C-alpha positions as YAML, in Angstrom:
chain: A
units: angstrom
residues:
- id: 1
  name: MET
  ca: [-8.82, -63.49, -97.22]
- id: 2
  name: ASN
  ca: [-9.89, -60.19, -94.63]
- id: 3
  name: THR
  ca: [-7.01, -58.19, -94.45]
- id: 4
  name: SER
  ca: [-6.81, -56.06, -90.92]
- id: 5
  name: ILE
  ca: [-6.13, -52.28, -92.17]
- id: 6
  name: ASN
  ca: [-3.12, -51.08, -91.05]
- id: 7
  name: GLY
  ca: [-0.98, -46.65, -91.00]
- id: 8
  name: ASN
  ca: [-3.26, -43.94, -91.11]
- id: 9
  name: GLN
  ca: [-6.39, -44.42, -88.94]
- id: 10
  name: LYS
  ca: [-7.78, -41.50, -87.60]
- id: 11
  name: LYS
  ca: [-7.86, -41.00, -83.31]
- id: 12
  name: ARG
  ca: [-11.66, -40.70, -81.76]
- id: 13
  name: GLY
  ca: [-12.70, -38.24, -79.82]
- id: 14
  name: ARG
  ca: [-12.45, -33.67, -79.53]
- id: 15
  name: PRO
  ca: [-9.38, -33.43, -80.79]
- id: 16
  name: ALA
  ca: [-6.69, -31.86, -77.39]
- id: 17
  name: THR
  ca: [-5.77, -28.25, -77.50]
- id: 18
  name: GLY
  ca: [-3.92, -28.29, -75.08]
- id: 19
  name: GLU
  ca: [-4.60, -25.09, -72.80]
- id: 20
  name: ARG
  ca: [-6.14, -26.68, -69.78]
- id: 21
  name: SER
  ca: [-6.97, -30.14, -68.12]
- id: 22
  name: HIS
  ca: [-11.05, -30.60, -67.96]
- id: 23
  name: ILE
  ca: [-12.22, -31.93, -63.67]
- id: 24
  name: ALA
  ca: [-15.17, -32.99, -63.50]
- id: 25
  name: ALA
  ca: [-17.11, -33.49, -60.08]
- id: 26
  name: ARG
  ca: [-20.02, -34.11, -58.56]
- id: 27
  name: VAL
  ca: [-21.86, -31.55, -57.06]
- id: 28
  name: SER
  ca: [-25.36, -31.71, -54.95]
- id: 29
  name: GLU
  ca: [-28.37, -29.31, -56.37]
- id: 30
  name: ASP
  ca: [-27.94, -26.92, -53.40]
- id: 31
  name: GLU
  ca: [-24.63, -26.08, -54.16]
- id: 32
  name: ILE
  ca: [-24.93, -25.49, -58.27]
- id: 33
  name: LYS
  ca: [-27.99, -22.62, -57.16]
- id: 34
  name: LYS
  ca: [-25.17, -21.08, -54.54]
- id: 35
  name: ILE
  ca: [-22.44, -20.87, -57.37]
- id: 36
  name: ASP
  ca: [-25.25, -19.66, -59.97]
- id: 37
  name: GLU
  ca: [-26.24, -16.79, -58.10]
- id: 38
  name: TRP
  ca: [-22.50, -16.12, -56.89]
- id: 39
  name: ALA
  ca: [-21.70, -16.50, -60.84]
- id: 40
  name: ALA
  ca: [-24.55, -13.98, -60.87]
- id: 41
  name: ARG
  ca: [-24.25, -11.66, -58.71]
- id: 42
  name: HIS
  ca: [-20.58, -10.78, -59.59]
- id: 43
  name: GLY
  ca: [-21.57, -11.12, -63.50]
- id: 44
  name: VAL
  ca: [-19.85, -14.76, -65.02]
- id: 45
  name: THR
  ca: [-20.26, -17.98, -65.87]
- id: 46
  name: ARG
  ca: [-20.53, -20.73, -63.94]
- id: 47
  name: ALA
  ca: [-17.35, -22.22, -65.63]
- id: 48
  name: GLU
  ca: [-15.39, -18.98, -64.64]
- id: 49
  name: ALA
  ca: [-17.50, -18.55, -61.14]
- id: 50
  name: ILE
  ca: [-16.42, -22.20, -60.60]
- id: 51
  name: ARG
  ca: [-12.11, -20.76, -61.92]
- id: 52
  name: ARG
  ca: [-12.48, -17.54, -59.12]
- id: 53
  name: LEU
  ca: [-14.01, -19.79, -56.58]
- id: 54
  name: VAL
  ca: [-11.37, -22.46, -56.26]
- id: 55
  name: GLN
  ca: [-8.85, -19.72, -56.71]
- id: 56
  name: ILE
  ca: [-10.88, -17.98, -53.96]
- id: 57
  name: GLY
  ca: [-10.31, -20.95, -51.97]
- id: 58
  name: LEU
  ca: [-6.52, -22.03, -52.50]
- id: 59
  name: ASP
  ca: [-6.04, -18.95, -51.28]
- id: 60
  name: ALA
  ca: [-7.06, -18.59, -48.46]
- id: 61
  name: ALA
  ca: [-6.30, -22.09, -47.85]
- id: 62
  name: GLU
  ca: [-2.48, -20.84, -47.85]
...
């Protein structure tokens, strides 16, 4: 008789780093182009540009 395996089963997927949350958002091709242009002008990656632009928007909203 086959029995199910219990006990030390490994979790699937990448282990959590605990550093930051991952946020996904859909953006248009035009928005991506503008983000990439902003990133190039400021010498940062797309991800860093998005973080900075979000912070700028949050600061402006206060």
